[in-house]
N, C-alpha and C positions, 0 to 999 in steps of 0.2 A: 790454418794459423801459420803454417810454414811459408806459404806464398806471401802472406802479409809482410813478414819480416824479410823475405828475400827481395821483395819489391823495394823495401827501404834500403837494403844493401845495394841493389841495382841503382837506385837514385843517388846514393853516395858515390858509387863508382863513376857515374856520369859527371860528377863535379870535378873529376880529375882532368886537368887540361893537357899537360905534357907527359903524363904518366900512363902506363898500361892500366886501363880502366878496370880495376878490381876493387870491390867494396866488401866490407865486413861489418857485422853488428853482433854484439853480445847481448843476449836477452836474459833477464832475471825477473822472475815473478811477473811475466808479461809486460816488462818495461825494458826498453833499450837503455843499457847502461854503458855501452862502449861502442864507438863508431870508428871506422878507419878506412882509408883508401891509400893506394900506393903513393909514397913520397920519396922513393929512392933517388930520382933525378933532382927533385926540389931540394932535398936535404943532403945530397951527396952521401947517402948512407945505405949500404947494401942490406941493412936489417929493417929498413923502413917500409915493410910490407903492410898491406891492409889489415891482415890478421893480427900482427904484432901491435899495431896502433890501437886496434879495438880491444885487445887483451889488456894492454897497459891502462887504457882509460877505465875499463871495467874493474881492474884491480884497485885503481885509485878510488873508484866509487865505493867498492866494498871494503876497502881498508885492509886488504890482504891479497896474497898471491893465489890462493886456492879459489877457483871459480866452480865449486862443486855442484851448484844448483843452477848452472847457466847452460844456455845453448848458443853456439856460435854459428852464424849464417854467413856464408862467403860465396861470392859469385863464381869463383874459380877454385878448383881443387888446390889445397895448400901444398907448398913445396916441403922439402925435408926440414928446413929451419922452422917453418910455421907449424908443421905437424908435430915437431918436437916441443914447441911452445904449448901447443894444445894439450899434449900428454902431460907436460910438466905443470901446467895450470890446473890439471885434473878436471878439465871440461868434460862432462859426461856425454854430451850430444853435439854432433856436428852435422850441419845441413849444407850441402854443396849444390851450386847451380850447374856449372859445366865442369866436366873432367878435363884434366891436362895430361895428355898422353906423353908429353916430353919431360915434364918436371914434377908431376903430381906424385905425392907420397902418401896418398890416402886410398890406394887401390890401383893406380895406373902403373907407375914405375916401381913403386914399393908400397907397403901398407904399414906405416909406422904407428898410426893411431890404433891399430888392432893387432899389433905384433904380440905374439904369445909370450915372449920373454920379457916384455916391459911390465912395469908394476901397475900400469893403468891402461885400460882399453876404452875406446870411445864408441858409443852407438852412432851409427852414421846413416844418413839418408842422402841419396844423390838424385840429380835430375830435376830439382825444383826450379821451375822457370828456366830450364836448360836452354831452350831455343833463344830466349831473350838474352841470357847471359852470354851465350856463344856469339850471338849476332853483334853484341856490343864490342866484343874483342875483334871479330872479323872486320867490322867497320873501322875500328881504330887502326888496325894494321894495314888495311887497304888504303886509308888516307895517308898513312905514314909512307907507304911505298909510292903513292902518287906524288907526294911532296919531293921525294928524292929524284 
């Protein structure tokens, strides 16, 4: 089941043209209720990350900010801002494709989603379609360097 939703997140990430290709989906009762991809460049907004977009859409769908029965699938390990949003939204489960050793705050640089002093901890699964998620990012940055 996790691979099915990660594939959807990957397909969403691929729709991003000028952005770092990260995709996210929020799933509730086996239904995708929130989708997002990075829009920082498009919107000139440093908070327009894939996870934030998906969480906002899911919150609108459910009519509230608590996403207590949801799972978030994201192709790249969330940063500090997104990890904080996941905790604040009370998302119980997070599935990650590729880890981010430079910016990731779900186990790489820090582990905010499972921090013992926070009021909410997230069950986490990593490495789902990891090679595909990592390859998408490698291809994007290779092409970016080539253009320069």
